[in-house]
C-alpha positions as CSV (number, residue, x, y, z in Angstrom):
1,M,29.9,77.8,60.0
2,K,33.5,77.0,59.7
3,K,34.3,80.6,58.8
4,V,32.4,81.9,61.9
5,N,34.4,79.6,64.2
6,S,37.7,80.5,62.7
7,H,36.9,84.2,63.1
8,R,35.9,83.6,66.7
9,F,39.3,81.9,67.2
10,Y,41.2,84.8,65.7
11,I,39.1,87.3,67.7
12,K,39.8,85.4,70.9
13,L,43.5,85.1,70.1
14,L,43.7,88.8,69.3
15,F,41.8,89.7,72.5
16,S,44.2,87.4,74.5
17,L,47.2,89.1,73.0
18,I,45.9,92.6,73.8
19,I,45.3,91.5,77.4
20,L,48.8,90.0,77.6
21,L,50.3,93.3,76.3
22,F,48.5,95.2,79.1
23,Y,49.8,92.7,81.8
24,A,53.3,92.2,80.4
25,E,55.9,93.5,82.7
26,V,59.1,94.9,81.2
27,S,62.3,94.6,83.2
28,F,65.7,95.8,82.4
29,A,68.9,94.5,84.0
30,Q,70.8,97.1,85.9
31,P,74.6,97.2,85.5
32,S,76.6,96.1,88.4
33,L,77.4,98.9,90.8
34,P,81.1,99.8,91.4
35,E,82.7,99.2,94.7
36,R,81.7,101.5,97.6
37,T,84.9,101.1,99.5
38,I,87.3,103.9,100.0
39,T,91.1,103.2,100.0
40,V,93.6,105.6,101.4
41,A,97.4,105.2,101.3
42,A,99.8,107.6,103.1
43,T,102.5,107.9,100.5
44,Q,104.6,110.7,102.1
45,G,105.1,112.0,105.6
46,L,105.0,115.6,106.6
47,Y,108.6,116.7,106.8
48,F,109.8,120.1,108.0
49,G,113.4,119.7,106.9
50,K,116.4,120.8,108.9
51,F,116.3,124.0,111.0
52,Y,117.8,125.4,114.1
53,D,116.7,127.5,117.0
54,L,118.6,130.7,118.0
55,G,117.4,130.0,121.5
56,T,114.1,131.9,121.6
57,G,111.9,129.4,119.9
58,G,109.3,130.1,117.3
59,S,107.6,128.0,114.6
60,V,108.3,126.4,111.3
61,S,105.4,125.8,108.8
62,I,104.9,123.8,105.7
63,D,101.8,124.6,103.7
64,W,100.0,122.0,101.5
65,Q,102.0,123.2,98.5
66,G,105.3,122.5,100.3
67,I,106.3,126.1,101.0
68,R,108.2,126.5,104.3
69,T,108.2,129.6,106.5
70,T,109.6,130.2,109.9
71,T,108.9,132.7,112.7
72,G,110.8,133.8,115.8
73,G,114.3,132.4,116.4
74,I,113.8,129.5,114.0
75,V,116.0,129.5,110.9
76,A,115.6,127.0,108.1
77,A,118.8,125.3,107.0
78,P,119.7,126.1,103.4
79,N,119.2,123.3,100.8
80,S,117.1,121.3,103.2
81,D,114.0,119.8,101.7
82,A,110.6,120.2,103.2
83,R,107.4,118.6,102.0
84,P,103.7,118.2,102.9
85,A,102.1,114.9,103.8
86,L,100.6,113.1,100.8
87,F,97.6,110.7,100.8
88,E,96.3,108.8,97.8
89,I,92.5,108.4,97.9
90,R,90.5,106.0,95.7
91,L,86.7,105.9,95.8
92,C,84.2,104.8,93.1
93,Q,80.9,106.4,92.2
94,G,81.9,110.0,92.5
95,R,81.0,110.4,96.1
96,N,81.9,113.1,98.5
97,V,84.6,112.6,101.1
98,T,84.8,114.5,104.4
99,I,88.1,114.8,106.2
100,T,88.4,115.2,109.9
101,Y,91.5,115.3,112.2
102,A,92.5,116.3,115.6
103,P,93.9,119.9,115.4
104,T,97.2,119.1,117.2
105,A,99.6,116.3,117.8
106,I,102.8,116.1,119.9
107,L,106.2,115.3,118.5
108,T,108.8,113.9,120.9
109,G,112.5,114.4,120.6
110,S,115.3,111.9,120.6
111,N,117.1,113.9,123.3
112,G,114.0,114.9,125.2
113,G,111.8,117.8,124.5
114,A,108.5,118.1,122.6
115,F,107.1,120.1,119.8
116,T,103.4,120.8,119.2
117,L,102.2,120.1,115.6
118,N,99.2,122.1,114.4
119,I,97.8,120.1,111.5
120,G,96.5,121.6,108.3
121,P,95.3,123.1,106.3
122,T,95.0,120.7,103.5
123,E,94.6,121.5,99.8
124,K,90.9,120.5,100.1
125,G,90.3,122.8,103.1
126,V,90.4,122.8,106.9
127,N,89.2,120.2,109.4
128,G,85.7,119.0,108.4
129,A,86.0,120.0,104.7
130,S,84.2,117.9,102.1
131,F,85.2,117.4,98.5
132,A,83.9,115.4,95.5
133,M,85.7,112.4,94.1
134,E,86.0,111.5,90.4
135,N,83.4,109.0,89.0
136,N,86.3,106.7,87.9
137,C,87.3,103.8,90.1
138,N,90.9,104.0,88.7
139,F,91.4,107.7,89.4
140,I,93.5,108.6,92.4
141,T,92.8,111.8,94.2
142,M,95.8,113.3,96.0
143,L,95.4,115.1,99.3
144,R,98.3,117.2,100.5
145,V,98.4,118.2,104.2
146,G,100.6,120.9,105.8
147,G,101.2,121.8,109.4
148,T,103.0,124.1,111.8
149,L,105.5,123.1,114.5
150,T,105.6,125.3,117.6
151,I,109.1,125.0,119.1
152,P,109.7,126.2,122.7
153,G,112.9,128.2,123.3
154,N,116.1,126.2,124.2
155,S,114.6,122.9,123.0
156,P,117.2,120.1,123.0
157,P,118.5,119.4,119.5
158,G,117.7,116.0,118.0
159,F,115.3,114.2,115.7
160,Y,111.6,114.8,116.6
161,S,108.9,112.5,115.4
162,G,105.2,111.8,115.9
163,S,102.1,110.9,114.0
164,F,98.6,112.2,113.3
165,E,95.4,110.6,112.0
166,I,93.0,111.8,109.4
167,S,89.6,110.2,108.9
168,F,88.2,110.0,105.4
169,D,84.4,109.5,105.5
170,Q,82.5,108.8,102.3
171,Q,79.0,110.2,101.9
C-alpha cells in the first residue's frame, strides 16, 4: 500500500506541475525608453555679408550651402563672408521632424528702411518638409537655412536686422 500512495503522490505532483506550466505567465522587462524631447539650438544666424545698391534695388540670396547670388543693382562686396543659418537638432528614437516657418520676415535698418526676407529653402526641403532623425540620442542633425533679401531701390545704407522662427515638430 505504501507504494501505491507514493505513486499517487508523484502523479499528483506531476499533474500539479503540468497545470502550473500551463498557467505560468512569462514576463520580460523592457529596456527603458530614450527621451522623447527634442532640443534645438540656433548656432549661426543667416548673414548676407556686405553689399551695396547701385540705386535700383534688387535682391541678395544665400542658399543653404552658403552660396551668395545677387540680382538687379545689388553688388556683393568682395571678400565679404556670407553664411546660412545653422540649427543643431537632437532627438532620440529616430523619429521624423517636420519644419514649418512663415515664408517672410521684415528686417529693419539702423537708418530707416526695411528689407523683406524670404526664408528658405533649407537643406531638408521647403516649408512643411519632414525628415528622419538618427536613432542615436547623442547624434546632432544640422539644419542649414538660406534666404533671399528683397531690397527696394534707394534704400538707406546701414545695418539691417530681424529674426524669423522655425518650428520643429516631432512625429
